[in-house]
C-alpha positions as CSV (number, residue, x, y, z in Angstrom):
1,X,141.6,243.9,72.7
2,X,139.8,242.6,75.6
3,X,140.0,245.9,77.4
4,X,138.9,247.7,74.3
5,X,135.9,245.5,73.9
6,X,135.2,246.1,77.6
7,X,135.5,249.7,77.3
8,X,133.2,249.9,74.3
9,X,130.6,248.0,76.2
10,X,130.7,250.1,79.2
11,X,130.6,253.5,77.2
12,X,127.3,252.1,75.3
13,X,125.7,251.3,78.6
14,X,126.8,254.3,80.2
15,X,125.4,256.3,76.9
16,X,122.1,254.2,77.3
17,X,121.7,255.1,80.9
18,X,122.3,258.8,80.3
19,X,119.8,258.9,77.5
20,X,116.8,259.8,79.4
21,X,118.6,262.8,81.1
22,X,119.9,263.9,77.6
23,X,116.2,263.4,76.5
24,X,115.0,265.7,79.2
25,X,117.8,268.5,78.7
26,X,117.2,268.5,75.0
27,X,113.4,268.6,75.1
28,X,113.4,271.4,77.6
29,X,115.2,273.7,75.2
30,X,113.1,273.0,72.6
31,X,109.7,274.7,71.3
32,X,106.3,273.4,71.1
33,X,106.5,273.1,67.2
34,X,109.7,271.5,67.2
35,X,108.4,268.8,69.6
36,X,105.3,268.5,68.0
37,X,107.3,267.6,64.8
38,X,109.7,265.2,66.4
39,X,107.1,263.4,68.6
40,X,103.6,263.4,66.5
41,X,103.5,259.6,66.2
42,X,103.6,259.5,70.0
43,X,101.4,262.7,70.9
44,X,99.1,262.7,68.2
45,X,98.9,258.9,67.3
46,X,99.9,259.6,63.7
47,X,101.7,257.0,61.5
48,X,105.6,256.7,61.4
49,X,108.2,256.8,64.2
50,X,109.1,259.3,66.5
51,X,112.4,261.2,65.8
52,X,114.8,262.9,68.1
53,X,118.0,265.4,67.8
54,X,120.7,265.7,70.1
55,X,120.7,269.5,69.8
56,X,117.5,271.6,69.3
57,X,117.3,273.3,65.9
58,X,115.8,276.4,67.5
59,X,116.8,276.5,71.0
60,X,114.7,278.5,73.6
61,X,114.3,279.1,77.2
62,X,110.7,279.5,77.1
63,X,109.9,276.7,79.0
64,X,112.3,277.5,81.8
65,X,110.9,281.2,81.7
66,X,107.3,279.7,82.3
67,X,108.5,277.5,85.0
68,X,110.2,280.2,87.0
69,X,107.7,282.8,86.7
70,X,104.4,281.5,85.5
71,X,104.1,278.2,87.8
72,X,104.0,279.2,91.6
73,X,102.4,275.9,92.1
74,X,105.6,274.0,91.1
75,X,107.6,276.0,93.7
76,X,104.9,275.5,96.5
77,X,104.8,271.6,95.7
78,X,108.6,271.7,95.6
79,X,108.8,273.1,99.3
80,X,106.0,270.7,100.5
81,X,108.4,267.9,99.0
82,X,111.4,269.3,101.2
83,X,109.5,269.8,104.3
84,X,108.1,266.1,104.0
85,X,111.4,264.6,103.1
86,X,113.2,266.6,105.9
87,X,110.7,265.6,108.5
88,X,111.0,261.8,107.6
89,X,114.9,261.7,107.6
90,X,115.0,263.7,110.9
91,X,112.3,261.3,112.3
92,X,114.6,258.2,111.3
93,X,117.6,259.8,113.0
94,X,115.6,260.3,116.1
95,X,113.9,257.0,116.3
96,X,115.4,254.7,113.7
97,X,119.2,255.3,114.6
98,X,118.9,254.4,118.3
99,X,116.8,251.3,117.2
100,X,119.5,250.0,115.2
101,X,121.9,250.7,117.8
102,X,119.9,248.7,120.5
103,X,119.2,246.0,118.0
104,X,122.8,245.6,117.1
105,X,124.7,246.0,120.5
106,X,122.5,244.6,122.9
107,X,121.3,241.1,124.0
108,X,117.6,241.8,123.8
109,X,115.3,239.0,124.5
110,X,113.8,237.9,121.2
111,X,116.3,239.9,119.3
112,X,116.3,237.5,116.4
113,X,112.4,237.6,116.1
114,X,112.5,241.3,116.1
115,X,115.0,241.3,113.4
116,X,113.2,238.9,111.3
117,X,110.1,241.1,111.9
118,X,111.8,244.1,110.6
119,X,112.9,242.4,107.5
120,X,109.3,241.1,107.0
121,X,108.0,244.6,107.4
122,X,110.6,246.1,105.0
123,X,109.3,243.6,102.4
124,X,105.7,244.4,102.6
125,X,104.7,246.8,99.8
126,X,102.6,250.1,100.8
127,X,99.5,248.6,99.3
128,X,99.3,245.9,102.0
129,X,99.7,248.5,105.0
130,X,97.7,251.2,103.4
131,X,94.5,250.7,105.1
132,X,96.0,249.9,108.5
133,X,97.9,253.2,108.2
134,X,94.7,255.1,107.0
135,X,92.8,254.0,110.1
136,X,95.7,254.9,112.6
137,X,96.1,258.3,111.0
138,X,92.4,258.8,110.8
139,X,91.9,258.0,114.3
140,X,94.8,260.4,115.3
141,X,93.0,263.1,113.0
142,X,96.3,263.2,111.0
143,X,94.6,262.7,107.9
144,X,95.1,265.6,104.9
145,X,97.8,267.0,106.7
146,X,101.8,267.0,106.1
147,X,102.1,264.7,109.2
148,X,100.1,262.0,107.5
149,X,103.0,261.3,105.1
150,X,105.7,262.1,107.7
151,X,104.7,260.0,110.4
152,X,104.6,256.5,108.6
153,X,107.8,257.3,106.9
154,X,109.5,258.0,110.2
155,X,109.2,254.5,111.2
156,X,110.6,252.9,107.9
157,X,112.2,249.6,108.7
158,X,114.8,250.0,105.9
159,X,116.9,252.4,107.3
160,X,117.0,250.5,110.7
161,X,118.0,247.5,108.8
162,X,120.9,249.1,107.0
163,X,122.2,250.9,110.1
164,X,122.1,247.9,112.0
165,X,124.5,246.1,109.3
166,X,127.0,248.9,110.1
167,X,126.7,248.9,114.0
168,X,127.4,245.1,114.1
169,X,130.8,245.7,112.5
170,X,131.9,247.7,115.5
171,X,134.3,245.6,117.6
172,X,132.9,244.6,121.2
173,X,136.2,245.1,122.6
174,X,136.2,248.9,121.8
175,X,133.0,249.4,123.6
176,X,134.0,247.4,126.6
177,X,137.2,249.4,126.6
178,X,134.9,252.5,126.8
179,X,133.0,251.0,129.7
180,X,136.3,250.1,131.6
181,X,137.3,253.9,131.2
182,X,133.7,255.0,132.6
183,X,131.8,255.9,129.7
184,X,128.0,255.6,129.9
185,X,126.0,253.9,127.1
186,X,124.7,257.2,125.8
187,X,128.3,258.5,125.7
188,X,129.4,255.2,123.9
189,X,126.5,255.4,121.3
190,X,127.3,259.1,120.6
191,X,131.1,259.2,120.6
192,X,131.9,255.6,119.3
193,X,128.7,254.3,117.5
194,X,127.5,257.1,115.5
195,X,131.0,258.0,114.1
196,X,131.9,254.5,113.3
197,X,128.7,253.8,111.9
198,X,128.4,257.0,109.8
199,X,128.8,255.3,106.5
200,X,125.7,253.1,107.2
201,X,123.9,256.5,108.3
202,X,124.8,258.4,105.4
203,X,123.7,255.6,102.9
204,X,120.5,255.1,104.7
205,X,119.8,258.9,104.5
206,X,120.8,258.9,100.7
207,X,118.4,256.1,99.8
208,X,115.5,257.4,102.1
209,X,115.8,260.9,100.5
210,X,115.7,259.3,96.9
211,X,112.7,257.4,98.1
212,X,110.8,260.1,100.0
213,X,111.4,262.8,97.2
214,X,109.6,260.9,94.6
215,X,106.8,259.1,96.6
216,X,103.7,259.0,94.9
217,X,101.1,256.6,96.7
218,X,101.3,257.8,100.2
219,X,100.3,261.4,99.3
220,X,98.0,260.6,96.7
221,X,96.2,258.5,99.6
222,X,96.5,260.7,102.7
223,X,96.4,264.1,101.2
224,X,93.2,265.6,99.7
225,X,94.2,269.2,100.0
226,X,96.1,270.2,96.5
227,X,98.2,272.9,98.3
228,X,99.7,270.0,100.5
229,X,100.8,267.9,97.5
230,X,104.5,267.0,96.8
231,X,106.2,267.6,93.4
232,X,105.7,264.0,92.4
233,X,101.8,264.8,92.1
234,X,102.5,268.0,90.1
235,X,103.8,266.5,87.0
236,X,101.0,264.3,86.1
237,X,98.8,267.7,86.4
238,X,100.5,269.1,83.5
239,X,97.9,269.5,80.7
240,X,98.1,267.8,77.2
241,X,100.0,270.1,74.8
242,X,102.8,271.2,77.3
243,X,105.3,268.7,76.3
244,X,108.3,271.0,76.6
245,X,107.0,272.4,79.7
246,X,106.7,269.0,81.3
247,X,110.3,267.9,80.1
248,X,111.6,271.1,81.8
249,X,109.7,270.4,85.0
250,X,110.9,266.8,85.1
251,X,114.3,268.1,84.6
252,X,114.4,270.7,87.4
253,X,112.7,268.1,89.8
254,X,115.5,265.7,88.9
255,X,118.2,268.1,90.1
256,X,117.9,267.7,93.7
257,X,117.9,263.9,93.6
258,X,121.0,264.0,91.3
259,X,122.9,266.3,93.6
260,X,122.2,264.2,96.8
261,X,123.3,261.0,94.9
262,X,126.4,262.5,93.5
263,X,127.3,263.8,97.2
264,X,126.5,260.4,98.8
265,X,127.4,258.0,96.1
266,X,130.3,256.4,98.2
267,X,128.1,256.1,101.3
268,X,125.4,254.5,99.0
269,X,127.9,251.8,97.8
270,X,128.9,251.1,101.1
271,X,125.3,250.7,102.3
272,X,124.3,248.5,99.5
273,X,127.4,246.3,100.0
274,X,126.5,245.8,103.6
275,X,122.9,245.3,102.8
276,X,123.9,242.4,100.5
277,X,126.1,240.6,103.0
278,X,124.5,237.6,104.5
279,X,124.4,237.6,108.2
């Protein structure tokens, strides 16, 4: 009896979690007339309550066709998003990965202070550091370029914090044995540290991908040219009366994040567990 109750509760919560995705999928297959009928109290501020159907009465692919053939800006901004995300993730591997290894495995003077500084910087919202980032990027003449979004993201402290947790779990005896066998520090890092810390590395990359793919504030502040905008700034630009098209765009924009989350779910769970463990 208890098991049945638990299963029922989990199914209900699972259905509630999947409801927005079902809403997007169904809405993208509905025509403008059907959507206007169901969502009139929301879109036109009429009396009554909005209604919804699980399956469209008159399914259509018009919204998808319009997106694929009549919306070049969508794909331009999609590739802008991919370039920004790929640049940030590559930079974090180049700079964040060695930083996390050095912070975790070497007796650096003031190590505890730097670790607390990393945590403090990780907790600061973008609004606090926005002005300082703007002044630095403007002095470097990077404003209104893709690098204006990539460079601050490369030095994100959260990925270092997460990888640091995994690198701390590598036994010191294993590293000492490698040093006795004549392995240099770089070889130890690449041949032992990176493979054993791969779970933390992948979990950090998954989390950063999800964050970078949907960032709004950074490109909104640092990018003025519309051709450089990421996909997250395209959806608010959709005109009123294009409800079905907006739902279709949202669904397509969500697919890359769902794919990355599905492939990296195992690593993501390990990363969240490691980040929650008190040092």
